[in-house]
N, C-alpha and C positions, 0 to 999 in steps of 0.2 A: 771247322766249327766257328760260329760267330763269336766275337769277343764278348766277354761278360764284365759288367761293371761291378766292382767290389766295394761294399760299404760296411762301416762299423755298425753294430747294434745288438739288441737283445735277442737271444735265441736259445732254444732248448736243445736243438740238434741240427746239424747240417745235412740236408738230404743230398744223395747222389744226384747230380744233375743229368738230365736227358740230353744226349748229344744232338738230338734233332731240333732242339730249340735254343734260342739265345736267352741267357739268364742274367739277372742282376742280384747281387747280395745287398740288401738294404740294411743299413745300420743306424743306430740312434746314439747321439751324444747329448747328454743332459746338460744343457747350457746353464740351467738355474743353479745346479749344485757344483758344476765344474767336473763332475766325475764322468767317467766313460765306461760303459758296459758293452761287452762284445758278445753278440748272439746273432750271427748272420742268418738271414732268411733268404732262401733262394726263390726268386720271382721269375716266372717265365713270361717273356714279352709276347710270345705267341698266344698264350691263353689267358694272361693277366692274373694267374693264380699265384698266391704267396703261401708257401707251406705253413699251415696252422694259423695263419692270419688272413683275415679278409683285408683287401687293399684299403677299403674305406676306413677300417678301424686303425690300421697302421698310420695312415696319413693324418688322422685326427689328433695324433699325439703332438703335432708340431706347435699348435697354439700353447701347449703346456710347457714350452721351453725346450723342446727337443728339436735338434737339427740333423740333417743328413750330411755325411761327409764322405767323399770318394777317396778310397785309399789305393786302388789298383784295378787291374784287369785280369780276369780268369785266363788261363792258358789251357790247351788241350791236355787231358790226362794221358800219361804215357802207358800204353798197353804193353809195350816191350821196352827193354832197356831200363836204365836207372836214372834217377834225378841226381844232378850234380851238386857239389858244395855251393852254397849260396842261393839255392832255390827257395823262394818264398812259398808258403802254402797255408791253407786252412785245414785243420784236422776234421775229417768228415764225420767223426762220431762226437767229439767233445767240443768242436767249434772254435778252438783257439787259433790265433795266428802264430806261425813259427817259421824257422829257417833251418834248412838242412846243413849240418856240419860235415858228416861223412856217412857212407853206407856200411852196413854189416851184412854178410851173407850167412844166413842161419839154415839149419836143417829143421823143417817143419814136420812134426809127427802128428798127423791128423787122424784121430781114431774114428772119424765119421766116414772115412774113405776106406773101401775094402782093399786090403794090401795085397801085393804080389808076394811070392815066396822069398824074393831076395830084397836086399836093402831095407830090412825091417828090424825093429827093436822088440824083444820079448818083454812082457811085464815082469817087474820084480817079484820075488817070492811073497805070496800073501796078498798081492794087489787084486782088485776086482777085475774079473774078465781074464781071458787067457790068450787073446788074439795078439799077433804081432802087428806092428804098425810100421808102414813104409815111410821113410823120410824123403822129403823133396827140398831142393834149395829154394829159399825165399829171401827176399831183400827187406831189411829193416834199415831205419835211419836214426842216427844220433842227431837230435835237434835241440834248438833253443826255443823256449816258449816265451812269447811276449808277456812281460810282467803285468801289463795293463789288463790282461785276460785272466790272470791267475785267480783273483777273487771270485770270478764268475764260474769257474770250473772246479773249485776246491771241494765242492760237495759231491762231485762225481769222479774226480781223478786227482790223486795226490800230485802236487807240484814240487815236492821235495822227496821224490821216490828213489833217486839215484844216490846211494849212500856208500861210504867207505869206512874202513876201520881207522880209527884215530891212531896215530903213531906215538903212543906213550904207554905208561904202565897199566892203565885201566884196560883190561882185555875185552871189556864189553862196550867201550866208548865208540860211538859212531859220529860221523859228520855227514852232512848232505850238501849237494850243490843244487840250490834252488833253480827251478825252471829248466831242468835238463830232462829229456824224455827219449823214449824209443818209440818209433812210429813205423807201422807196417806200410809197405808200398801202396796197398789199395786204400789206405786211409789218407793219402796225400791228395789234396785238391790244389794244384799249383796255380799261382798267380804272379803277376809282375807289378812293380810299383816304380814311380819316378822319384820317390823319396830316397835320399842317400842313407838315411838311418830309419828304415821302415819298421824295425823291431826294437822294442825297448827291453834291453837285458844288459846287465853289467859286463858280460863277456862279449857282447856283439862287436864292439870296436876293438877289442883285444884279439879276437879271433878272425875277423873279416875286415876287408877294406873295399870301398866302392871303386869299381873300375868300369866306366861306361862302355869301354871297348869290348868287354866280355859279355857272354850270355851263359848263365845269369850274371848280372853286373857286380856280384859280390864274390871276391876271390879270397882264398885262405891266406892268412899271415903265417909267418914262420912259427909264431907262438901256438897256433892251432895244431900245426904238424908236430911240434915238440910235445905239446900236451897229449895228443893222441898216442904218440909213441911211448911216452912215459907211463901213461895210465892204461895202455892197451890190455894187459892181463886182467884188470878188474872192471873194465868197461865192456869187454868183448861179449857179444851175444852169439851163442853157438847153437843152442837147441831151443825149439819152441814146441810146446805140447798143447793139443786142442781136442776137446770132446764136447758133444752136445747131448743133453738129456732133456726130453720134453720141451724143446725149443729154448732151453737155456744153454748157451755156449760158454764154456770155461776155457780160457787160454792161460797157460803158465809159461813163464820164462825164468829159469834159474840163472844165477850169477855167482861165481866163486869170488869171495872177498879176501881170502888170505887166512893165515894161521897165526895164532897167538899162543904164548906159553902162559899157563895159569896153574899154580899149585903143583909144579913139577910135572905137568902133563901138557900135551898139545891140544889146542882147541881150534877146530876148523869152522870157518864162518861162510855162510851163503846168504844172499838175499834172493827173494823170488817175487816177481811181479805177476799179479793175477788180474785178469779182466773177465767180468761176467757180462754177457750180453743177452738180452731178451729178444729172440728172433721171432716171437709170436705177438699176438695182439692182447693177450691176457695180462693184466697187472698182477705182479707178484712181488713178494718181499723176502729178502734173505733173513732168516731168523737164527740159525745155528751153524757152526762149523764142526767138523769131525775129522781130525788128522791122524794118520798112522805114519810114524817116522822110524825107518829102519836104518841102523848104523852097521857098518862093516865090522864093528867090534862085537856084534851079536845081539845088541839090544833092540827092542821094539817098543816104542813109546806111543801112547795114545793121548791125544789132546782134544778136549771138547770145550766148547764155550759159546756164549751168545755173540752173534754177529761177527764182524771182522773189523779190526782196528777201531773198536769202540762204536761202530755204526751198524745199523740194520737197513741197508739201502733198499729203496723201492725201485723196481725195474718196470717201466711203462713204455708205451709206444712213443711218448713224447721224450722221455729220458731213459733210453733202453739199456745203457751201459754204466758200469761202475768199475773203477780200476784202483788197485792199491798195491802196496809193497809191504813185505814183512821179512823177518830174518829167522834163521835157524842155525844152531851150532851143534857140532858132533865132536866126540873125542876119537874120531877116526877120519881118515882122509876121504872117505866116500860113503854113500848111503843112498836111500830112496825115500820118496814121500808120495803119498796118495791119500785120498779121502773123499768126503762128500760135504755138500752144503745142504742144509734143510731149508726148503723154500715153502712159503705159505701163500696160498691163493686168497682171493678176496672173500671166498665163502668159508674160510677158516681151515680148509683141508691142507694137507702138507704132502710134499714129495721130496725125494733126495736127488740131488744133482751130483753126478760123479766129477771128481777132480782127477784129471788124467795123471797116471803115474809118471814121475820124472826122476831122473838121476841127479844126485849131488856128487859132482866130481871135482877133485882138486888137482887135476893134471896140468897145472900151470907152473911157471918158473917159481922157484923158491925165493923170490925177491920180497923185500918188505913192502907191504901195501903203501900207497902214497900218503903223505901227511897233509896234502892240500894242494891247491893250484897256486903256483907263484910264477911271476914273470920277471 
């Protein structure tokens, strides 16, 4: 594959690039305001097309104080194997720059695939549908997000989605590590850079060190290894659940956060990350959520409300995805969740999108959740 020049700029989404052509990602830095916005546009040298932008319109922005700045070169996407610690990448859906810290091997339960009789998970009692779902191994990555890009993706993806239980008397207190994310293997668009600090994040130099003799040239420090080992039970990604309804795909990843004592009882906490993706061409908007939460203690709770995390995101061809995290607590060590999102079309009609059922399990070590990252 021909090399691709990587440039900073404004973009609504990063298209998967065609391996038959050479591409550039063009970016814009606003020199008049000093601010930098990151929205890469893939441009094909063979056909001269730039996704969503006509080339003439893009170049006309230069007299208005905008300049182009090269930041690296695309590398070939790995069809097999995994990316190593220190791999620079662009997120193919949300467009931000990031760097791989370490991989996770998860079990992906995709309800859109007809399962075999073995290696499958049955639905919890009361969940919609009755089919069993086969799990397959899938690679995700713990990554750092470049802080320069966070303001430009905050409307589509939370940049403080990885949370922990705070280690003090308030059983509901949480804290977040900004700019930490989980990325699926197919969402990685790898690139390389000659910069020794190509990603701006407070943990970059604490976790990684530049080593030009290595490929990639950013190797883990002992602090990264120690942090991974210490926080492994509350960072680990084990199960991923996915289902598509009328071209709206919902992916759910649950995480166990730990147990707290409150009013002489045990309270178990989980966070769950949800991504909605519009796989079709029709513009739709999320209007309502409807959750069913079953606890091993025998309770079944119903939760209804407008939107999610205070938003009612629009999913379009230009901005097809929205990702957020939330939390749930039970007075039992395990349970299940499932539900629906009410989606509205442009003509005012509605349909319900299924949220795939997923388990809430606390089968981790009974250690206290971490109180923060210290070095």
